[in-house]
N, C-alpha and C positions, 0 to 999 in steps of 0.2 A: 268732589264729593268728600265730605268729612267722615272719617272712620267713626263708627258707633261702638265697635268692639275692639278690645285690646287683648292680645294673647301675650301674657307675661312669660318671659323665658330668660335664660341666662345667655351670656356671651357665647358659650359653646353650643347651647341649644339653637341659637340663631344660625350657626354654621353647619351643624351636623344632625339635628333632629329630623329624621325622615318623615315624621308625622306632622310636623308643624305646617308645611305647605298644604297638606291634605286638610287639616283643620281650618286653615285660613280659607281655602277654596270652598269648603262646605259652608262657612259663614257667608262668603260672597255669593254663592249660589242661592242661599236663602234670603238674599237681599240686604245683608248687613255688611257694609264696608268694614274692613278689619285692618288693624295694624299689628305687626309683630315687634315687640319691644322688650328690651332688657328690664327686668324688675328693679335693678339697682341703678338705673339711669336717672340721675337727679334732674336732668333737663325735661323729663316727661311730666306733663300735667295730667295725672290720672283722672282728675275730676272732669275732664272733657269727654270721657267715655261713658256710655250708658251701661256697659258691662265690661268687666275685666276678668279674665280666666287664667288661672295658673296652668301653664303648659309644661315646659321642660326647664324648670329652675334648678338645674342639676347641681349648682354650687351651694344650695341652701344648707347642706349638712355641715359645711365648714363655717357658715355664717348664720347659724340657726336663729339666734336672738335678733340679729339685724333683719333677717328675712321675715320673721314673725312680726316684728315692729312695722316693717313696710306693709305687710298684709293687713295689719290692724289699722293702718292709716288710709286704706283704700275702701271707702264705704260701698262702692258698687262691685267689690270683689265677689265673684260667685262662690269661691271656696272659703268656707268659714274658717277663721283663724283657729278656733278650737279643733276643728277637724284636721287642719294642717299640722298643728302641734301633735295631736294624737298619732297621725299618720307619719310623722317624721322619724319615728323609732319603730323598727320592724317588730317590736314586741306587740304592736297592734294585731299582728297575726294570731297571737294567743287569744285575744278577745274575739276575733272572728271564729276561731276554732271552737271556743267555749260556747259561742252562739249557735254552733251546729253547722257552720259554713265550711266547705272544703278548702283546705289550704295545703300547700306543698309540705310534705313531711319535714319537720324541723327539729333539730337538736338545739336546745336553747343554750346549753353550756358545754361547748366542745372540750373544755378543759376537765370536765368530769367524765372519766372513762366509763363509769356506770351508765351514762346517758347516751353513749354512742351505740349505733346499731351493730348487731353481731354480723360477722361475715356470712353471706348467704341469706340475709334476712329480707332480700328483695330490693335493697337499695343498690341500684345499678350505677349511680353517680352521686358524688358528694361535692358540694360547693360550699364555700365559706364567705358569704357576702357580709359586709359590715352591718351593724345594727342600725346605723344612720346613713342615709344617702346611698348612692350607688358608685362603685368604682368606675373609673373612666372606661375600662374595657370589659365591664361585666364582672360577675363574681369570679373568684379564683378557686382553683382546685387545691386542696391541701396536699402538700408533698412532704415526704420524709426528708429529713436533713441528710446530706451525703455523709456516709461513714468516713471518718478520718482514718487514714492509713498511716502507720508509722514508718 
């Protein structure tokens, strides 16, 4: 049976994305044979699929223009290139917030002390994710530099 759907992912996504097998299974259960493929595999003929869906292309942040060029070259890609570009920078959360949608409380410029929350203001945890992409092990917690002792 020829695959009708391709789930585009990254090399790492193929190995460790826990949701990728679930998504593939859901497509198969719905009667759509599915392939899980790296978006940057030049040997893949994307035109043979009826539908291509971006899944866990976790390396896009380091190769953004290459990734967006690939996305623009796949006519049956379900994820619009404009949406992928907009969504590639976490500043899109501002747009969602302005539209009245709930977002995780965010400090946009952590280098501006005036923008940081006051102690006791209800922030129980602070994380510093990058503006583009996701770090391999999730967001990091900011830490104070160790005090040098003479």
